[in-house]
N, CA, C and O atoms as CSV, one atom per row, in Angstrom:
chain,resi,resn,atom,element,x,y,z
A,1,MET,N,N,74.486,99.243,89.446
A,1,MET,CA,C,75.831,99.062,89.937
A,1,MET,C,C,76.769,99.976,89.154
A,1,MET,O,O,76.656,100.087,87.933
A,2,ALA,N,N,77.672,100.615,89.840
A,2,ALA,CA,C,78.582,101.561,89.211
A,2,ALA,C,C,79.703,100.819,88.485
A,2,ALA,O,O,80.360,99.950,89.059
A,3,ASN,N,N,79.913,101.170,87.220
A,3,ASN,CA,C,80.949,100.505,86.437
A,3,ASN,C,C,82.090,101.443,86.057
A,3,ASN,O,O,83.260,101.086,86.191
A,4,THR,N,N,81.756,102.628,85.588
A,4,THR,CA,C,82.791,103.557,85.164
A,4,THR,C,C,83.136,104.506,86.304
A,4,THR,O,O,82.435,104.566,87.314
A,5,LEU,N,N,84.219,105.240,86.128
A,5,LEU,CA,C,84.595,106.239,87.114
A,5,LEU,C,C,83.462,107.239,87.305
A,5,LEU,O,O,83.115,107.583,88.435
A,6,GLY,N,N,82.892,107.698,86.214
A,6,GLY,CA,C,81.792,108.651,86.292
A,6,GLY,C,C,80.594,108.098,87.045
A,6,GLY,O,O,79.956,108.805,87.825
A,7,ASP,N,N,80.292,106.818,86.804
A,7,ASP,CA,C,79.183,106.174,87.521
A,7,ASP,C,C,79.449,106.153,89.021
A,7,ASP,O,O,78.552,106.408,89.824
A,8,LYS,N,N,80.689,105.847,89.389
A,8,LYS,CA,C,81.033,105.767,90.807
A,8,LYS,C,C,80.936,107.144,91.465
A,8,LYS,O,O,80.429,107.271,92.579
A,9,ILE,N,N,81.426,108.172,90.770
A,9,ILE,CA,C,81.344,109.524,91.322
A,9,ILE,C,C,79.887,109.932,91.497
A,9,ILE,O,O,79.501,110.437,92.552
A,10,ARG,N,N,79.083,109.713,90.468
A,10,ARG,CA,C,77.660,110.092,90.528
A,10,ARG,C,C,76.937,109.332,91.649
A,10,ARG,O,O,76.163,109.920,92.404
A,11,LEU,N,N,77.196,108.021,91.749
A,11,LEU,CA,C,76.556,107.199,92.773
A,11,LEU,C,C,76.864,107.726,94.171
A,11,LEU,O,O,75.956,107.902,94.984
A,12,LEU,N,N,78.132,107.976,94.450
A,12,LEU,CA,C,78.502,108.471,95.774
A,12,LEU,C,C,77.970,109.878,96.012
A,12,LEU,O,O,77.510,110.193,97.110
A,13,ARG,N,N,78.031,110.717,94.993
A,13,ARG,CA,C,77.536,112.093,95.133
A,13,ARG,C,C,76.053,112.088,95.507
A,13,ARG,O,O,75.628,112.799,96.418
A,14,LYS,N,N,75.281,111.283,94.797
A,14,LYS,CA,C,73.841,111.217,95.074
A,14,LYS,C,C,73.571,110.553,96.422
A,14,LYS,O,O,72.667,110.964,97.150
A,15,GLU,N,N,74.350,109.533,96.751
A,15,GLU,CA,C,74.202,108.851,98.037
A,15,GLU,C,C,74.426,109.825,99.196
A,15,GLU,O,O,73.787,109.724,100.243
A,16,LYS,N,N,75.342,110.762,98.986
A,16,LYS,CA,C,75.655,111.755,100.017
A,16,LYS,C,C,74.833,113.032,99.857
A,16,LYS,O,O,75.055,114.029,100.543
A,17,LYS,N,N,73.867,112.971,98.921
A,17,LYS,CA,C,72.940,114.077,98.681
A,17,LYS,C,C,73.660,115.388,98.361
A,17,LYS,O,O,73.312,116.454,98.868
A,18,LEU,N,N,74.678,115.272,97.499
A,18,LEU,CA,C,75.425,116.446,97.061
A,18,LEU,C,C,75.051,116.799,95.632
A,18,LEU,O,O,74.859,115.911,94.802
A,19,THR,N,N,74.949,118.066,95.346
A,19,THR,CA,C,74.775,118.512,93.970
A,19,THR,C,C,76.150,118.527,93.310
A,19,THR,O,O,77.178,118.442,93.983
A,20,LEU,N,N,76.151,118.634,91.995
A,20,LEU,CA,C,77.431,118.778,91.296
A,20,LEU,C,C,78.172,120.009,91.809
A,20,LEU,O,O,79.385,119.982,92.020
A,21,GLU,N,N,77.425,121.076,92.003
A,21,GLU,CA,C,78.035,122.328,92.466
A,21,GLU,C,C,78.661,122.166,93.852
A,21,GLU,O,O,79.769,122.646,94.093
A,22,ALA,N,N,77.956,121.493,94.761
A,22,ALA,CA,C,78.482,121.288,96.112
A,22,ALA,C,C,79.740,120.422,96.075
A,22,ALA,O,O,80.720,120.722,96.757
A,23,LEU,N,N,79.716,119.356,95.287
A,23,LEU,CA,C,80.902,118.508,95.176
A,23,LEU,C,C,82.056,119.286,94.557
A,23,LEU,O,O,83.197,119.176,95.004
A,24,ALA,N,N,81.758,120.064,93.539
A,24,ALA,CA,C,82.798,120.875,92.892
A,24,ALA,C,C,83.447,121.814,93.908
A,24,ALA,O,O,84.672,121.921,93.966
A,25,ASN,N,N,82.630,122.486,94.701
A,25,ASN,CA,C,83.163,123.401,95.723
A,25,ASN,C,C,84.013,122.657,96.742
A,25,ASN,O,O,85.095,123.117,97.109
A,26,ASN,N,N,83.526,121.504,97.200
A,26,ASN,CA,C,84.259,120.718,98.202
A,26,ASN,C,C,85.574,120.168,97.656
A,26,ASN,O,O,86.553,120.039,98.392
A,27,ALA,N,N,85.592,119.847,96.363
A,27,ALA,CA,C,86.790,119.256,95.757
A,27,ALA,C,C,87.720,120.307,95.148
A,27,ALA,O,O,88.842,119.993,94.751
A,28,GLY,N,N,87.255,121.538,95.077
A,28,GLY,CA,C,88.078,122.587,94.472
A,28,GLY,C,C,88.166,122.457,92.963
A,28,GLY,O,O,89.174,122.825,92.361
A,29,LEU,N,N,87.112,121.934,92.350
A,29,LEU,CA,C,87.076,121.736,90.902
A,29,LEU,C,C,85.859,122.455,90.337
A,29,LEU,O,O,84.984,122.890,91.087
A,30,SER,N,N,85.805,122.579,89.026
A,30,SER,CA,C,84.645,123.236,88.423
A,30,SER,C,C,83.491,122.254,88.269
A,30,SER,O,O,83.686,121.049,88.111
A,31,LYS,N,N,82.304,122.797,88.320
A,31,LYS,CA,C,81.095,121.997,88.137
A,31,LYS,C,C,81.096,121.341,86.761
A,31,LYS,O,O,80.720,120.177,86.622
A,32,SER,N,N,81.522,122.093,85.744
A,32,SER,CA,C,81.526,121.541,84.382
A,32,SER,C,C,82.521,120.388,84.250
A,32,SER,O,O,82.267,119.426,83.525
A,33,TYR,N,N,83.653,120.484,84.952
A,33,TYR,CA,C,84.629,119.390,84.907
A,33,TYR,C,C,84.043,118.119,85.524
A,33,TYR,O,O,84.199,117.029,84.975
A,34,LEU,N,N,83.371,118.263,86.664
A,34,LEU,CA,C,82.749,117.095,87.293
A,34,LEU,C,C,81.649,116.513,86.418
A,34,LEU,O,O,81.490,115.295,86.344
A,35,TRP,N,N,80.887,117.387,85.753
A,35,TRP,CA,C,79.851,116.899,84.837
A,35,TRP,C,C,80.497,116.054,83.738
A,35,TRP,O,O,79.991,114.988,83.388
A,36,GLU,N,N,81.607,116.532,83.204
A,36,GLU,CA,C,82.336,115.782,82.167
A,36,GLU,C,C,82.772,114.415,82.699
A,36,GLU,O,O,82.624,113.402,82.015
A,37,LEU,N,N,83.301,114.391,83.904
A,37,LEU,CA,C,83.736,113.109,84.488
A,37,LEU,C,C,82.578,112.145,84.634
A,37,LEU,O,O,82.715,110.955,84.348
A,38,GLU,N,N,81.435,112.650,85.078
A,38,GLU,CA,C,80.278,111.784,85.300
A,38,GLU,C,C,79.641,111.304,84.004
A,38,GLU,O,O,79.046,110.227,83.970
A,39,ASN,N,N,79.756,112.082,82.946
A,39,ASN,CA,C,78.982,111.789,81.737
A,39,ASN,C,C,79.783,111.396,80.505
A,39,ASN,O,O,79.201,110.955,79.515
A,40,ARG,N,N,81.070,111.540,80.540
A,40,ARG,CA,C,81.899,111.175,79.384
A,40,ARG,C,C,82.956,110.180,79.814
A,40,ARG,O,O,83.825,110.492,80.628
A,41,GLU,N,N,82.876,108.971,79.258
A,41,GLU,CA,C,83.780,107.897,79.668
A,41,GLU,C,C,85.236,108.164,79.306
A,41,GLU,O,O,86.138,107.565,79.891
A,42,SER,N,N,85.472,109.051,78.352
A,42,SER,CA,C,86.838,109.285,77.881
A,42,SER,C,C,87.656,110.149,78.831
A,42,SER,O,O,88.856,110.327,78.618
A,43,GLN,N,N,87.041,110.684,79.864
A,43,GLN,CA,C,87.746,111.565,80.794
A,43,GLN,C,C,88.729,110.784,81.654
A,43,GLN,O,O,88.401,109.727,82.193
A,44,LYS,N,N,89.942,111.321,81.774
A,44,LYS,CA,C,90.990,110.702,82.586
A,44,LYS,C,C,91.550,111.759,83.538
A,44,LYS,O,O,92.471,112.490,83.175
A,45,PRO,N,N,91.002,111.845,84.752
A,45,PRO,CA,C,91.479,112.863,85.686
A,45,PRO,C,C,92.876,112.552,86.205
A,45,PRO,O,O,93.292,111.395,86.262
A,46,SER,N,N,93.584,113.600,86.578
A,46,SER,CA,C,94.908,113.408,87.173
A,46,SER,C,C,94.734,112.779,88.555
A,46,SER,O,O,93.644,112.795,89.128
A,47,ALA,N,N,95.812,112.234,89.069
A,47,ALA,CA,C,95.772,111.630,90.406
A,47,ALA,C,C,95.396,112.680,91.439
A,47,ALA,O,O,94.669,112.384,92.388
A,48,GLU,N,N,95.880,113.900,91.266
A,48,GLU,CA,C,95.579,114.988,92.203
A,48,GLU,C,C,94.079,115.309,92.214
A,48,GLU,O,O,93.489,115.490,93.279
A,49,LYS,N,N,93.475,115.379,91.040
A,49,LYS,CA,C,92.039,115.680,90.958
A,49,LYS,C,C,91.210,114.525,91.517
A,49,LYS,O,O,90.211,114.739,92.205
A,50,LEU,N,N,91.632,113.311,91.216
A,50,LEU,CA,C,90.913,112.145,91.745
A,50,LEU,C,C,90.983,112.114,93.269
A,50,LEU,O,O,90.003,111.779,93.934
A,51,LEU,N,N,92.127,112.459,93.810
A,51,LEU,CA,C,92.286,112.513,95.266
A,51,LEU,C,C,91.379,113.592,95.864
A,51,LEU,O,O,90.783,113.380,96.920
A,52,SER,N,N,91.273,114.729,95.208
A,52,SER,CA,C,90.402,115.809,95.690
A,52,SER,C,C,88.946,115.362,95.716
A,52,SER,O,O,88.215,115.661,96.660
A,53,ILE,N,N,88.530,114.648,94.680
A,53,ILE,CA,C,87.149,114.145,94.613
A,53,ILE,C,C,86.913,113.117,95.716
A,53,ILE,O,O,85.891,113.154,96.400
A,54,ALA,N,N,87.869,112.198,95.884
A,54,ALA,CA,C,87.738,111.167,96.920
A,54,ALA,C,C,87.630,111.799,98.302
A,54,ALA,O,O,86.800,111.392,99.115
A,55,GLN,N,N,88.467,112.790,98.564
A,55,GLN,CA,C,88.425,113.453,99.872
A,55,GLN,C,C,87.091,114.171,100.072
A,55,GLN,O,O,86.528,114.144,101.166
A,56,ALA,N,N,86.590,114.810,99.022
A,56,ALA,CA,C,85.313,115.521,99.123
A,56,ALA,C,C,84.160,114.551,99.371
A,56,ALA,O,O,83.181,114.898,100.033
A,57,LEU,N,N,84.278,113.335,98.840
A,57,LEU,CA,C,83.235,112.323,99.017
A,57,LEU,C,C,83.494,111.426,100.231
A,57,LEU,O,O,82.694,110.546,100.551
A,58,LYS,N,N,84.626,111.667,100.898
A,58,LYS,CA,C,84.998,110.918,102.108
A,58,LYS,C,C,85.143,109.416,101.852
A,58,LYS,O,O,84.634,108.590,102.609
A,59,VAL,N,N,85.851,109.083,100.764
A,59,VAL,CA,C,86.190,107.695,100.463
A,59,VAL,C,C,87.673,107.624,100.125
A,59,VAL,O,O,88.294,108.635,99.797
A,60,ASP,N,N,88.232,106.429,100.208
A,60,ASP,CA,C,89.611,106.232,99.774
A,60,ASP,C,C,89.660,106.320,98.261
A,60,ASP,O,O,88.726,105.895,97.581
A,61,VAL,N,N,90.730,106.863,97.736
A,61,VAL,CA,C,90.867,107.001,96.288
A,61,VAL,C,C,90.848,105.631,95.605
A,61,VAL,O,O,90.495,105.529,94.430
A,62,GLU,N,N,91.224,104.587,96.331
A,62,GLU,CA,C,91.228,103.233,95.780
A,62,GLU,C,C,89.832,102.800,95.336
A,62,GLU,O,O,89.693,101.967,94.440
A,63,PHE,N,N,88.799,103.365,95.965
A,63,PHE,CA,C,87.427,103.023,95.576
A,63,PHE,C,C,87.211,103.274,94.090
A,63,PHE,O,O,86.515,102.505,93.427
A,64,PHE,N,N,87.797,104.336,93.563
A,64,PHE,CA,C,87.622,104.677,92.152
A,64,PHE,C,C,88.452,103.783,91.237
A,64,PHE,O,O,88.158,103.667,90.047
A,65,LEU,N,N,89.474,103.159,91.781
A,65,LEU,CA,C,90.406,102.380,90.960
A,65,LEU,C,C,90.115,100.890,90.946
A,65,LEU,O,O,90.539,100.184,90.031
A,66,GLU,N,N,89.398,100.406,91.951
A,66,GLU,CA,C,89.178,98.964,92.034
A,66,GLU,C,C,88.016,98.510,91.155
A,66,GLU,O,O,87.146,99.300,90.789
A,67,MET,N,N,88.023,97.238,90.830
A,67,MET,CA,C,86.995,96.667,89.961
A,67,MET,C,C,85.683,96.436,90.712
A,67,MET,O,O,84.611,96.442,90.105
A,68,ASP,N,N,85.762,96.237,92.004
A,68,ASP,CA,C,84.563,96.038,92.814
A,68,ASP,C,C,83.796,97.356,92.838
A,68,ASP,O,O,84.296,98.363,93.338
A,69,SER,N,N,82.599,97.342,92.304
A,69,SER,CA,C,81.868,98.597,92.153
A,69,SER,C,C,80.874,98.865,93.283
A,69,SER,O,O,80.052,99.776,93.184
A,70,ARG,N,N,80.945,98.081,94.345
A,70,ARG,CA,C,80.073,98.351,95.476
A,70,ARG,C,C,80.541,99.601,96.207
A,70,ARG,O,O,81.739,99.875,96.284
A,71,THR,N,N,79.597,100.349,96.737
A,71,THR,CA,C,79.950,101.524,97.531
A,71,THR,C,C,80.490,101.058,98.879
A,71,THR,O,O,80.276,99.908,99.263
A,72,PRO,N,N,81.184,101.930,99.599
A,72,PRO,CA,C,81.657,101.536,100.930
A,72,PRO,C,C,80.509,101.091,101.842
A,72,PRO,O,O,80.671,100.165,102.637
A,73,GLU,N,N,79.362,101.743,101.729
A,73,GLU,CA,C,78.214,101.354,102.553
A,73,GLU,C,C,77.727,99.958,102.185
A,73,GLU,O,O,77.388,99.167,103.067
A,74,GLU,N,N,77.688,99.645,100.877
A,74,GLU,CA,C,77.267,98.306,100.441
A,74,GLU,C,C,78.241,97.247,100.941
A,74,GLU,O,O,77.823,96.171,101.367
A,75,LYS,N,N,79.545,97.549,100.892
A,75,LYS,CA,C,80.542,96.607,101.381
A,75,LYS,C,C,80.354,96.356,102.877
A,75,LYS,O,O,80.453,95.221,103.344
A,76,HIS,N,N,80.084,97.426,103.617
A,76,HIS,CA,C,79.873,97.298,105.063
A,76,HIS,C,C,78.666,96.408,105.356
A,76,HIS,O,O,78.728,95.540,106.228
A,77,ILE,N,N,77.582,96.620,104.638
A,77,ILE,CA,C,76.371,95.810,104.830
A,77,ILE,C,C,76.640,94.355,104.474
A,77,ILE,O,O,76.235,93.448,105.203
A,78,ASP,N,N,77.328,94.129,103.345
A,78,ASP,CA,C,77.656,92.756,102.941
A,78,ASP,C,C,78.524,92.064,103.997
A,78,ASP,O,O,78.278,90.914,104.360
A,79,ASN,N,N,79.537,92.776,104.481
A,79,ASN,CA,C,80.427,92.186,105.488
A,79,ASN,C,C,79.675,91.858,106.770
A,79,ASN,O,O,79.907,90.813,107.379
A,80,ALA,N,N,78.774,92.748,107.181
A,80,ALA,CA,C,77.979,92.493,108.380
A,80,ALA,C,C,77.096,91.260,108.189
A,80,ALA,O,O,76.958,90.441,109.097
A,81,PHE,N,N,76.498,91.132,106.993
A,81,PHE,CA,C,75.665,89.966,106.701
A,81,PHE,C,C,76.484,88.676,106.817
A,81,PHE,O,O,76.049,87.714,107.451
A,82,PHE,N,N,77.666,88.663,106.203
A,82,PHE,CA,C,78.471,87.445,106.216
A,82,PHE,C,C,78.991,87.108,107.611
A,82,PHE,O,O,79.141,85.934,107.947
A,83,ARG,N,N,79.268,88.128,108.425
A,83,ARG,CA,C,79.666,87.851,109.818
A,83,ARG,C,C,78.519,87.163,110.560
A,83,ARG,O,O,78.734,86.193,111.286
A,84,GLU,N,N,77.310,87.670,110.374
A,84,GLU,CA,C,76.139,87.056,111.010
A,84,GLU,C,C,75.907,85.642,110.474
A,84,GLU,O,O,75.615,84.722,111.238
A,85,TYR,N,N,76.039,85.478,109.165
A,85,TYR,CA,C,75.818,84.180,108.522
A,85,TYR,C,C,76.772,83.128,109.093
A,85,TYR,O,O,76.371,81.992,109.345
A,86,LYS,N,N,78.022,83.508,109.294
A,86,LYS,CA,C,79.011,82.567,109.804
A,86,LYS,C,C,78.650,82.051,111.191
A,86,LYS,O,O,79.064,80.956,111.572
A,87,ASN,N,N,77.886,82.825,111.944
A,87,ASN,CA,C,77.516,82.417,113.307
A,87,ASN,C,C,76.253,81.572,113.367
A,87,ASN,O,O,75.860,81.132,114.448
A,88,LEU,N,N,75.614,81.338,112.237
A,88,LEU,CA,C,74.395,80.527,112.211
A,88,LEU,C,C,74.744,79.045,112.252
A,88,LEU,O,O,75.848,78.647,111.881
A,89,ASN,N,N,73.797,78.237,112.704
A,89,ASN,CA,C,74.010,76.794,112.660
A,89,ASN,C,C,73.671,76.282,111.242
A,89,ASN,O,O,73.189,77.046,110.405
A,90,SER,N,N,73.920,75.023,110.988
A,90,SER,CA,C,73.721,74.453,109.639
A,90,SER,C,C,72.286,74.591,109.151
A,90,SER,O,O,72.053,74.923,107.989
A,91,GLN,N,N,71.334,74.340,110.027
A,91,GLN,CA,C,69.916,74.426,109.642
A,91,GLN,C,C,69.547,75.864,109.270
A,91,GLN,O,O,68.842,76.085,108.286
A,92,GLU,N,N,70.012,76.830,110.043
A,92,GLU,CA,C,69.718,78.233,109.754
A,92,GLU,C,C,70.362,78.678,108.432
A,92,GLU,O,O,69.763,79.431,107.664
A,93,LYS,N,N,71.582,78.207,108.181
A,93,LYS,CA,C,72.254,78.530,106.917
A,93,LYS,C,C,71.477,77.958,105.733
A,93,LYS,O,O,71.333,78.607,104.698
A,94,GLU,N,N,70.984,76.746,105.900
A,94,GLU,CA,C,70.190,76.117,104.840
A,94,GLU,C,C,68.922,76.932,104.581
A,94,GLU,O,O,68.537,77.112,103.425
A,95,GLN,N,N,68.278,77.419,105.615
A,95,GLN,CA,C,67.083,78.250,105.458
A,95,GLN,C,C,67.409,79.534,104.683
A,95,GLN,O,O,66.651,79.950,103.806
A,96,ILE,N,N,68.520,80.140,105.012
A,96,ILE,CA,C,68.937,81.367,104.305
A,96,ILE,C,C,69.187,81.059,102.831
A,96,ILE,O,O,68.760,81.820,101.961
A,97,ARG,N,N,69.873,79.953,102.539
A,97,ARG,CA,C,70.129,79.583,101.143
A,97,ARG,C,C,68.832,79.321,100.391
A,97,ARG,O,O,68.709,79.680,99.220
A,98,ASN,N,N,67.863,78.696,101.057
A,98,ASN,CA,C,66.559,78.446,100.428
A,98,ASN,C,C,65.827,79.756,100.140
A,98,ASN,O,O,65.231,79.920,99.075
A,99,ILE,N,N,65.874,80.676,101.087
A,99,ILE,CA,C,65.238,81.987,100.883
A,99,ILE,C,C,65.890,82.704,99.700
A,99,ILE,O,O,65.198,83.295,98.871
A,100,MET,N,N,67.203,82.650,99.625
A,100,MET,CA,C,67.918,83.294,98.516
A,100,MET,C,C,67.531,82.659,97.181
A,100,MET,O,O,67.369,83.363,96.184
A,101,ALA,N,N,67.385,81.354,97.159
A,101,ALA,CA,C,66.998,80.674,95.917
A,101,ALA,C,C,65.612,81.119,95.464
A,101,ALA,O,O,65.381,81.328,94.273
A,102,VAL,N,N,64.694,81.263,96.413
A,102,VAL,CA,C,63.337,81.720,96.083
A,102,VAL,C,C,63.390,83.149,95.533
A,102,VAL,O,O,62.744,83.456,94.531
A,103,ILE,N,N,64.145,84.001,96.177
A,103,ILE,CA,C,64.260,85.392,95.718
A,103,ILE,C,C,64.853,85.443,94.311
A,103,ILE,O,O,64.349,86.160,93.446
A,104,LYS,N,N,65.920,84.685,94.085
A,104,LYS,CA,C,66.548,84.672,92.762
A,104,LYS,C,C,65.602,84.167,91.688
A,104,LYS,O,O,65.534,84.739,90.600
A,105,SER,N,N,64.874,83.104,91.983
A,105,SER,CA,C,63.972,82.538,90.974
A,105,SER,C,C,62.784,83.459,90.707
A,105,SER,O,O,62.303,83.528,89.576
A,106,SER,N,N,62.308,84.158,91.721
A,106,SER,CA,C,61.163,85.051,91.510
A,106,SER,C,C,61.562,86.331,90.789
A,106,SER,O,O,60.728,86.961,90.139
A,107,SER,N,N,62.838,86.724,90.896
A,107,SER,CA,C,63.282,87.940,90.214
A,107,SER,C,C,63.845,87.634,88.831
A,107,SER,O,O,64.149,88.550,88.067
A,108,GLY,N,N,63.982,86.372,88.511
A,108,GLY,CA,C,64.533,85.997,87.210
A,108,GLY,C,C,66.040,86.061,87.161
A,108,GLY,O,O,66.620,85.913,86.086
A,109,ASN,N,N,66.694,86.276,88.285
A,109,ASN,CA,C,68.148,86.369,88.356
A,109,ASN,C,C,68.716,84.974,88.573
A,109,ASN,O,O,68.798,84.496,89.704
A,110,LYS,N,N,69.105,84.329,87.486
A,110,LYS,CA,C,69.611,82.952,87.567
A,110,LYS,C,C,71.129,82.897,87.728
A,110,LYS,O,O,71.676,81.825,87.989
A,111,ASN,N,N,71.824,84.033,87.577
A,111,ASN,CA,C,73.279,84.028,87.568
A,111,ASN,C,C,73.926,84.146,88.934
A,111,ASN,O,O,75.131,83.927,89.055
A,112,GLY,N,N,73.180,84.480,89.949
A,112,GLY,CA,C,73.765,84.589,91.272
A,112,GLY,C,C,74.136,85.965,91.554
A,112,GLY,O,O,74.651,86.257,92.634
């Protein structure tokens, strides 16, 4: 899960199968600058540079600023799941919750 700005940039770049060089060209920035953003937490890009990166990655700039670290694609999948879940009857919802409990217990993920 992406936590820092650099993590989010790298995650989206790789998801879109872009090299650092390709993203740099699309954003009008240097490859070395993007490498710094992805790998050094102390980097603080200007709003203009952040907007250029967001546009090159085809996401809203807010994605980089919000605490929710899911990618837009992950959010879309989650929302679709919950829309489907809401249309299930009580018995079907219970089955889904049971399946989730089994998955969580088998993976050792007790926190939800």
